[in-house]
PQR file with spaces between the fields and no chain letter, atoms N, CA, C, O and H, PARSE charges and radii, in Angstrom:
ATOM       1  N    MET     1       3.511   14.788  -27.152 -0.4000 1.5000
ATOM       2  CA   MET     1       3.993   13.540  -27.256 -0.0000 2.0000
ATOM       3  C    MET     1       3.184   12.703  -28.450  0.5500 1.7000
ATOM       4  O    MET     1       3.766   11.926  -29.208 -0.5500 1.4000
ATOM       5  N    ARG     2       1.861   12.959  -28.499 -0.4000 1.5000
ATOM       6  CA   ARG     2       1.208   12.398  -29.672 -0.0000 2.0000
ATOM       7  C    ARG     2       1.921   12.750  -30.959  0.5500 1.7000
ATOM       8  O    ARG     2       2.143   11.947  -31.865 -0.5500 1.4000
ATOM       9  H    ARG     2       1.389   13.590  -27.883  0.4000 1.0000
ATOM      10  N    GLU     3       2.265   14.059  -30.951 -0.4000 1.5000
ATOM      11  CA   GLU     3       2.853   14.512  -32.312 -0.0000 2.0000
ATOM      12  C    GLU     3       4.165   13.879  -32.510  0.5500 1.7000
ATOM      13  O    GLU     3       4.491   13.698  -33.683 -0.5500 1.4000
ATOM      14  H    GLU     3       2.084   14.712  -30.216  0.4000 1.0000
ATOM      15  N    LEU     4       5.003   13.498  -31.564 -0.4000 1.5000
ATOM      16  CA   LEU     4       6.256   12.736  -31.659 -0.0000 2.0000
ATOM      17  C    LEU     4       5.804   11.190  -32.199  0.5500 1.7000
ATOM      18  O    LEU     4       6.417   10.629  -33.108 -0.5500 1.4000
ATOM      19  H    LEU     4       4.738   13.645  -30.611  0.4000 1.0000
ATOM      20  N    ARG     5       4.906   10.724  -31.664 -0.4000 1.5000
ATOM      21  CA   ARG     5       4.673    9.462  -32.013 -0.0000 2.0000
ATOM      22  C    ARG     5       4.092    9.350  -33.332  0.5500 1.7000
ATOM      23  O    ARG     5       4.384    8.366  -34.011 -0.5500 1.4000
ATOM      24  H    ARG     5       4.408   11.179  -30.926  0.4000 1.0000
ATOM      25  N    LEU     6       3.239   10.308  -33.820 -0.4000 1.5000
ATOM      26  CA   LEU     6       2.784   10.289  -35.232 -0.0000 2.0000
ATOM      27  C    LEU     6       3.820   10.649  -36.119  0.5500 1.7000
ATOM      28  O    LEU     6       3.685   10.286  -37.288 -0.5500 1.4000
ATOM      29  H    LEU     6       3.002   11.108  -33.268  0.4000 1.0000
ATOM      30  N    ALA     7       5.022   11.411  -35.744 -0.4000 1.5000
ATOM      31  CA   ALA     7       6.115   11.838  -36.590 -0.0000 2.0000
ATOM      32  C    ALA     7       7.087   10.571  -36.540  0.5500 1.7000
ATOM      33  O    ALA     7       8.283   10.789  -36.737 -0.5500 1.4000
ATOM      34  H    ALA     7       5.132   11.706  -34.795  0.4000 1.0000
ATOM      35  N    GLY     8       6.702    9.381  -36.314 -0.4000 1.5000
ATOM      36  CA   GLY     8       7.853    8.326  -36.527 -0.0000 2.0000
ATOM      37  C    GLY     8       8.372    7.555  -35.230  0.5500 1.7000
ATOM      38  O    GLY     8       9.384    6.854  -35.248 -0.5500 1.4000
ATOM      39  H    GLY     8       5.731    9.204  -36.154  0.4000 1.0000
ATOM      40  N    ASP     9       7.584    7.754  -34.115 -0.4000 1.5000
ATOM      41  CA   ASP     9       7.655    7.242  -32.875 -0.0000 2.0000
ATOM      42  C    ASP     9       9.215    7.639  -32.325  0.5500 1.7000
ATOM      43  O    ASP     9       9.952    6.818  -31.778 -0.5500 1.4000
ATOM      44  H    ASP     9       6.762    8.323  -34.100  0.4000 1.0000
ATOM      45  N    LYS    10       9.528    8.885  -32.547 -0.4000 1.5000
ATOM      46  CA   LYS    10      11.046    9.119  -31.922 -0.0000 2.0000
ATOM      47  C    LYS    10      11.017    9.090  -30.516  0.5500 1.7000
ATOM      48  O    LYS    10      12.173    9.014  -30.100 -0.5500 1.4000
ATOM      49  H    LYS    10       8.929    9.551  -32.992  0.4000 1.0000
ATOM      50  N    LEU    11      10.253    9.114  -29.676 -0.4000 1.5000
ATOM      51  CA   LEU    11      10.270    8.958  -28.419 -0.0000 2.0000
ATOM      52  C    LEU    11      10.392    7.491  -27.995  0.5500 1.7000
ATOM      53  O    LEU    11       9.417    6.745  -28.086 -0.5500 1.4000
ATOM      54  H    LEU    11       9.314    9.176  -30.014  0.4000 1.0000
ATOM      55  N    ARG    12      11.611    7.054  -27.520 -0.4000 1.5000
ATOM      56  CA   ARG    12      11.873    5.722  -27.127 -0.0000 2.0000
ATOM      57  C    ARG    12      11.017    5.181  -25.985  0.5500 1.7000
ATOM      58  O    ARG    12      10.683    5.919  -25.059 -0.5500 1.4000
ATOM      59  H    ARG    12      12.403    7.660  -27.447  0.4000 1.0000
ATOM      60  N    GLY    13      10.668    3.931  -26.043 -0.4000 1.5000
ATOM      61  CA   GLY    13       9.685    3.433  -24.951 -0.0000 2.0000
ATOM      62  C    GLY    13       8.448    4.097  -24.839  0.5500 1.7000
ATOM      63  O    GLY    13       7.864    4.191  -23.759 -0.5500 1.4000
ATOM      64  H    GLY    13      10.939    3.332  -26.796  0.4000 1.0000
ATOM      65  N    SER    14       7.941    4.641  -26.071 -0.4000 1.5000
ATOM      66  CA   SER    14       6.762    5.354  -26.010 -0.0000 2.0000
ATOM      67  C    SER    14       5.459    4.610  -26.220  0.5500 1.7000
ATOM      68  O    SER    14       4.438    5.261  -26.442 -0.5500 1.4000
ATOM      69  H    SER    14       8.415    4.564  -26.948  0.4000 1.0000
ATOM      70  N    ASP    15       5.427    3.266  -26.162 -0.4000 1.5000
ATOM      71  CA   ASP    15       4.331    2.513  -26.316 -0.0000 2.0000
ATOM      72  C    ASP    15       3.455    2.779  -25.307  0.5500 1.7000
ATOM      73  O    ASP    15       3.966    3.137  -24.246 -0.5500 1.4000
ATOM      74  H    ASP    15       6.256    2.737  -25.982  0.4000 1.0000
ATOM      75  N    PRO    16       2.209    2.693  -25.363 -0.5600 1.5000
ATOM      76  CA   PRO    16       1.275    3.108  -24.364  0.2800 2.0000
ATOM      77  C    PRO    16       1.254    2.306  -23.055  0.5500 1.7000
ATOM      78  O    PRO    16       0.794    2.801  -22.026 -0.5500 1.4000
ATOM      79  N    LEU    17       1.736    1.115  -23.103 -0.4000 1.5000
ATOM      80  CA   LEU    17       1.852    0.162  -21.814 -0.0000 2.0000
ATOM      81  C    LEU    17       2.975    0.757  -21.182  0.5500 1.7000
ATOM      82  O    LEU    17       2.870    0.980  -19.976 -0.5500 1.4000
ATOM      83  H    LEU    17       2.109    0.714  -23.939  0.4000 1.0000
ATOM      84  N    THR    18       4.015    1.053  -21.754 -0.4000 1.5000
ATOM      85  CA   THR    18       5.284    1.514  -20.939 -0.0000 2.0000
ATOM      86  C    THR    18       4.977    2.916  -20.244  0.5500 1.7000
ATOM      87  O    THR    18       5.271    3.237  -19.092 -0.5500 1.4000
ATOM      88  H    THR    18       4.100    0.872  -22.733  0.4000 1.0000
ATOM      89  N    LEU    19       4.353    3.640  -21.160 -0.4000 1.5000
ATOM      90  CA   LEU    19       3.930    5.063  -20.552 -0.0000 2.0000
ATOM      91  C    LEU    19       3.000    4.872  -19.502  0.5500 1.7000
ATOM      92  O    LEU    19       3.221    5.481  -18.455 -0.5500 1.4000
ATOM      93  H    LEU    19       4.115    3.379  -22.096  0.4000 1.0000
ATOM      94  N    ALA    20       2.012    4.154  -19.577 -0.4000 1.5000
ATOM      95  CA   ALA    20       1.141    3.980  -18.616 -0.0000 2.0000
ATOM      96  C    ALA    20       1.578    3.402  -17.110  0.5500 1.7000
ATOM      97  O    ALA    20       1.213    3.787  -15.999 -0.5500 1.4000
ATOM      98  H    ALA    20       1.832    3.659  -20.428  0.4000 1.0000
ATOM      99  N    GLU    21       2.537    2.286  -17.509 -0.4000 1.5000
ATOM     100  CA   GLU    21       3.253    1.849  -16.344 -0.0000 2.0000
ATOM     101  C    GLU    21       4.111    2.899  -15.547  0.5500 1.7000
ATOM     102  O    GLU    21       4.085    3.023  -14.322 -0.5500 1.4000
ATOM     103  H    GLU    21       2.834    1.973  -18.411  0.4000 1.0000
ATOM     104  N    THR    22       4.902    3.663  -16.452 -0.4000 1.5000
ATOM     105  CA   THR    22       5.677    4.771  -15.680 -0.0000 2.0000
ATOM     106  C    THR    22       4.896    5.756  -15.059  0.5500 1.7000
ATOM     107  O    THR    22       5.246    6.118  -13.936 -0.5500 1.4000
ATOM     108  H    THR    22       4.923    3.562  -17.446  0.4000 1.0000
ATOM     109  N    ALA    23       3.805    6.309  -15.627 -0.4000 1.5000
ATOM     110  CA   ALA    23       2.840    7.232  -14.892 -0.0000 2.0000
ATOM     111  C    ALA    23       2.197    6.547  -13.671  0.5500 1.7000
ATOM     112  O    ALA    23       2.002    7.247  -12.678 -0.5500 1.4000
ATOM     113  H    ALA    23       3.521    6.015  -16.540  0.4000 1.0000
ATOM     114  N    SER    24       1.876    5.349  -13.650 -0.4000 1.5000
ATOM     115  CA   SER    24       1.485    4.697  -12.448 -0.0000 2.0000
ATOM     116  C    SER    24       2.334    4.635  -11.324  0.5500 1.7000
ATOM     117  O    SER    24       1.995    4.904  -10.171 -0.5500 1.4000
ATOM     118  H    SER    24       2.034    4.780  -14.457  0.4000 1.0000
ATOM     119  N    GLY    25       3.713    4.186  -11.788 -0.4000 1.5000
ATOM     120  CA   GLY    25       4.732    4.252  -10.607 -0.0000 2.0000
ATOM     121  C    GLY    25       5.136    5.464  -10.190  0.5500 1.7000
ATOM     122  O    GLY    25       5.668    5.667   -9.098 -0.5500 1.4000
ATOM     123  H    GLY    25       3.989    3.968  -12.724  0.4000 1.0000
ATOM     124  N    LEU    26       4.879    6.396  -11.121 -0.4000 1.5000
ATOM     125  CA   LEU    26       5.350    7.979  -10.456 -0.0000 2.0000
ATOM     126  C    LEU    26       4.304    8.304   -9.616  0.5500 1.7000
ATOM     127  O    LEU    26       4.488    8.636   -8.445 -0.5500 1.4000
ATOM     128  H    LEU    26       4.448    6.231  -12.008  0.4000 1.0000
ATOM     129  N    SER    27       3.037    8.217  -10.226 -0.4000 1.5000
ATOM     130  CA   SER    27       1.747    8.494   -9.121 -0.0000 2.0000
ATOM     131  C    SER    27       1.913    7.731   -7.797  0.5500 1.7000
ATOM     132  O    SER    27       1.666    8.254   -6.711 -0.5500 1.4000
ATOM     133  H    SER    27       2.888    7.946  -11.177  0.4000 1.0000
ATOM     134  N    LYS    28       2.271    6.680   -7.919 -0.4000 1.5000
ATOM     135  CA   LYS    28       2.231    5.846   -6.481 -0.0000 2.0000
ATOM     136  C    LYS    28       3.326    6.325   -5.697  0.5500 1.7000
ATOM     137  O    LYS    28       3.125    6.470   -4.491 -0.5500 1.4000
ATOM     138  H    LYS    28       2.471    6.255   -8.801  0.4000 1.0000
ATOM     139  N    ARG    29       4.531    6.616   -6.208 -0.4000 1.5000
ATOM     140  CA   ARG    29       5.577    7.287   -5.420 -0.0000 2.0000
ATOM     141  C    ARG    29       5.262    8.572   -4.927  0.5500 1.7000
ATOM     142  O    ARG    29       5.559    8.841   -3.763 -0.5500 1.4000
ATOM     143  H    ARG    29       4.694    6.499   -7.187  0.4000 1.0000
ATOM     144  N    MET    30       4.639    9.499   -5.729 -0.4000 1.5000
ATOM     145  CA   MET    30       4.128   10.694   -5.236 -0.0000 2.0000
ATOM     146  C    MET    30       3.056   10.576   -4.022  0.5500 1.7000
ATOM     147  O    MET    30       3.084   11.367   -3.079 -0.5500 1.4000
ATOM     148  H    MET    30       4.398    9.281   -6.675  0.4000 1.0000
ATOM     149  N    LEU    31       2.231    9.657   -4.109 -0.4000 1.5000
ATOM     150  CA   LEU    31       1.214    9.503   -3.181 -0.0000 2.0000
ATOM     151  C    LEU    31       1.984    8.896   -1.866  0.5500 1.7000
ATOM     152  O    LEU    31       1.587    9.204   -0.742 -0.5500 1.4000
ATOM     153  H    LEU    31       2.209    9.015   -4.875  0.4000 1.0000
ATOM     154  N    ASP    32       3.095    8.024   -2.054 -0.4000 1.5000
ATOM     155  CA   ASP    32       3.665    7.642   -0.673 -0.0000 2.0000
ATOM     156  C    ASP    32       4.416    8.827   -0.133  0.5500 1.7000
ATOM     157  O    ASP    32       4.430    9.101    1.067 -0.5500 1.4000
ATOM     158  H    ASP    32       3.418    7.773   -2.967  0.4000 1.0000
ATOM     159  N    LEU    33       4.990    9.465   -0.985 -0.4000 1.5000
ATOM     160  CA   LEU    33       5.784   10.674   -0.326 -0.0000 2.0000
ATOM     161  C    LEU    33       4.762   11.835    0.420  0.5500 1.7000
ATOM     162  O    LEU    33       5.018   12.401    1.483 -0.5500 1.4000
ATOM     163  H    LEU    33       4.979    9.243   -1.960  0.4000 1.0000
ATOM     164  N    ARG    34       3.747   12.002   -0.276 -0.4000 1.5000
ATOM     165  CA   ARG    34       2.660   12.719    0.356 -0.0000 2.0000
ATOM     166  C    ARG    34       2.256   12.276    1.769  0.5500 1.7000
ATOM     167  O    ARG    34       2.114   13.043    2.721 -0.5500 1.4000
ATOM     168  H    ARG    34       3.539   11.542   -1.139  0.4000 1.0000
ATOM     169  N    GLY    35       2.078   10.872    1.790 -0.4000 1.5000
ATOM     170  CA   GLY    35       1.859   10.259    3.021 -0.0000 2.0000
ATOM     171  C    GLY    35       2.805   10.352    4.166  0.5500 1.7000
ATOM     172  O    GLY    35       2.438   10.474    5.334 -0.5500 1.4000
ATOM     173  H    GLY    35       2.193   10.249    1.016  0.4000 1.0000
ATOM     174  N    TYR    36       4.048   10.289    3.769 -0.4000 1.5000
ATOM     175  CA   TYR    36       5.161   10.534    4.704 -0.0000 2.0000
ATOM     176  C    TYR    36       5.335   11.915    5.225  0.5500 1.7000
ATOM     177  O    TYR    36       5.693   12.246    6.356 -0.5500 1.4000
ATOM     178  H    TYR    36       4.346   10.190    2.820  0.4000 1.0000
ATOM     179  N    GLU    37       4.984   12.757    4.084 -0.4000 1.5000
ATOM     180  CA   GLU    37       4.961   14.290    4.461 -0.0000 2.0000
ATOM     181  C    GLU    37       3.897   14.574    5.424  0.5500 1.7000
ATOM     182  O    GLU    37       4.228   15.283    6.374 -0.5500 1.4000
ATOM     183  H    GLU    37       4.693   12.488    3.165  0.4000 1.0000
ATOM     184  N    SER    38       2.821   14.212    5.378 -0.4000 1.5000
ATOM     185  CA   SER    38       1.589   14.178    6.312 -0.0000 2.0000
ATOM     186  C    SER    38       1.991   13.725    7.670  0.5500 1.7000
ATOM     187  O    SER    38       1.824   14.414    8.677 -0.5500 1.4000
ATOM     188  H    SER    38       2.552   13.636    4.606  0.4000 1.0000
ATOM     189  N    GLN    39       2.579   12.427    7.659 -0.4000 1.5000
ATOM     190  CA   GLN    39       2.973   11.907    8.853 -0.0000 2.0000
ATOM     191  C    GLN    39       3.923   12.641    9.435  0.5500 1.7000
ATOM     192  O    GLN    39       3.810   12.802   10.650 -0.5500 1.4000
ATOM     193  H    GLN    39       2.714   11.868    6.841  0.4000 1.0000
ATOM     194  N    PHE    40       4.885   13.159    8.852 -0.4000 1.5000
ATOM     195  CA   PHE    40       5.752   14.024    9.597 -0.0000 2.0000
ATOM     196  C    PHE    40       5.218   15.324   10.059  0.5500 1.7000
ATOM     197  O    PHE    40       5.683   15.861   11.064 -0.5500 1.4000
ATOM     198  H    PHE    40       4.977   13.028    7.865  0.4000 1.0000
ATOM     199  N    ILE    41       4.260   15.853    9.365 -0.4000 1.5000
ATOM     200  CA   ILE    41       3.534   17.062    9.866 -0.0000 2.0000
ATOM     201  C    ILE    41       2.807   16.786   11.031  0.5500 1.7000
ATOM     202  O    ILE    41       2.920   17.586   11.960 -0.5500 1.4000
ATOM     203  H    ILE    41       3.882   15.417    8.548  0.4000 1.0000
ATOM     204  N    ILE    42       2.103   15.839   11.157 -0.4000 1.5000
ATOM     205  CA   ILE    42       1.168   15.385   12.287 -0.0000 2.0000
ATOM     206  C    ILE    42       2.091   15.009   13.337  0.5500 1.7000
ATOM     207  O    ILE    42       2.068   15.669   14.377 -0.5500 1.4000
ATOM     208  H    ILE    42       2.011   15.189   10.402  0.4000 1.0000
ATOM     209  N    GLU    43       2.878   14.071   13.219 -0.4000 1.5000
ATOM     210  CA   GLU    43       3.881   13.430   14.231 -0.0000 2.0000
ATOM     211  C    GLU    43       4.978   14.163   14.607  0.5500 1.7000
ATOM     212  O    GLU    43       5.350   14.290   15.773 -0.5500 1.4000
ATOM     213  H    GLU    43       2.897   13.535   12.375  0.4000 1.0000
ATOM     214  N    GLY    44       5.522   14.666   13.608 -0.4000 1.5000
ATOM     215  CA   GLY    44       6.810   15.314   13.941 -0.0000 2.0000
ATOM     216  C    GLY    44       8.114   14.309   14.162  0.5500 1.7000
ATOM     217  O    GLY    44       9.225   14.766   14.431 -0.5500 1.4000
ATOM     218  H    GLY    44       5.220   14.563   12.661  0.4000 1.0000
ATOM     219  N    SER    45       7.878   13.031   14.033 -0.4000 1.5000
ATOM     220  CA   SER    45       8.798   12.047   14.399 -0.0000 2.0000
ATOM     221  C    SER    45      10.013   11.877   13.425  0.5500 1.7000
ATOM     222  O    SER    45       9.862   11.954   12.205 -0.5500 1.4000
ATOM     223  H    SER    45       6.976   12.660   13.815  0.4000 1.0000
ATOM     224  N    ALA    46      11.266   11.635   14.038 -0.4000 1.5000
ATOM     225  CA   ALA    46      12.352   11.488   13.210 -0.0000 2.0000
ATOM     226  C    ALA    46      12.099   10.386   12.240  0.5500 1.7000
ATOM     227  O    ALA    46      12.386   10.560   11.055 -0.5500 1.4000
ATOM     228  H    ALA    46      11.388   11.572   15.029  0.4000 1.0000
ATOM     229  N    GLU    47      11.616    9.336   12.629 -0.4000 1.5000
ATOM     230  CA   GLU    47      11.076    8.215   11.574 -0.0000 2.0000
ATOM     231  C    GLU    47      10.457    8.663   10.430  0.5500 1.7000
ATOM     232  O    GLU    47      10.890    8.334    9.326 -0.5500 1.4000
ATOM     233  H    GLU    47      11.384    9.194   13.591  0.4000 1.0000
ATOM     234  N    ALA    48       9.405    9.441   10.573 -0.4000 1.5000
ATOM     235  CA   ALA    48       8.478    9.957    9.438 -0.0000 2.0000
ATOM     236  C    ALA    48       9.326   11.017    8.811  0.5500 1.7000
ATOM     237  O    ALA    48       8.989   11.247    7.650 -0.5500 1.4000
ATOM     238  H    ALA    48       9.054    9.708   11.470  0.4000 1.0000
ATOM     239  N    LEU    49      10.338   11.731    9.253 -0.4000 1.5000
ATOM     240  CA   LEU    49      11.052   12.663    8.474 -0.0000 2.0000
ATOM     241  C    LEU    49      12.133   11.781    7.565  0.5500 1.7000
ATOM     242  O    LEU    49      12.504   12.155    6.452 -0.5500 1.4000
ATOM     243  H    LEU    49      10.612   11.543   10.197  0.4000 1.0000
ATOM     244  N    GLU    50      12.577   10.572    8.197 -0.4000 1.5000
ATOM     245  CA   GLU    50      13.623    9.788    7.367 -0.0000 2.0000
ATOM     246  C    GLU    50      12.872    9.303    6.148  0.5500 1.7000
ATOM     247  O    GLU    50      13.260    9.448    4.988 -0.5500 1.4000
ATOM     248  H    GLU    50      12.276   10.268    9.101  0.4000 1.0000
ATOM     249  N    GLU    51      11.780    8.724    6.527 -0.4000 1.5000
ATOM     250  CA   GLU    51      10.833    8.202    5.313 -0.0000 2.0000
ATOM     251  C    GLU    51      10.707    9.095    4.098  0.5500 1.7000
ATOM     252  O    GLU    51      10.858    8.793    2.914 -0.5500 1.4000
ATOM     253  H    GLU    51      11.465    8.607    7.469  0.4000 1.0000
ATOM     254  N    TRP    52      10.358   10.407    4.715 -0.4000 1.5000
ATOM     255  CA   TRP    52       9.790   11.509    3.807 -0.0000 2.0000
ATOM     256  C    TRP    52      11.163   11.864    2.947  0.5500 1.7000
ATOM     257  O    TRP    52      11.060   12.070    1.738 -0.5500 1.4000
ATOM     258  H    TRP    52      10.235   10.652    5.677  0.4000 1.0000
ATOM     259  N    THR    53      12.368   11.924    3.566 -0.4000 1.5000
ATOM     260  CA   THR    53      13.504   12.432    2.825 -0.0000 2.0000
ATOM     261  C    THR    53      14.113   11.109    2.095  0.5500 1.7000
ATOM     262  O    THR    53      15.106   11.204    1.374 -0.5500 1.4000
ATOM     263  H    THR    53      12.451   11.756    4.548  0.4000 1.0000
């Protein structure tokens, strides 16, 4: 990614703030999904399965 940036910023939306916000959002989503997965494994409830999927 750094090489693309240095080569003329060919990656759209590649400013550091946008990349950081995107990474943060994806990390939060993955954390939420892992929480739902754990809840389903522990409880086995249909509600937990629905949230997970």
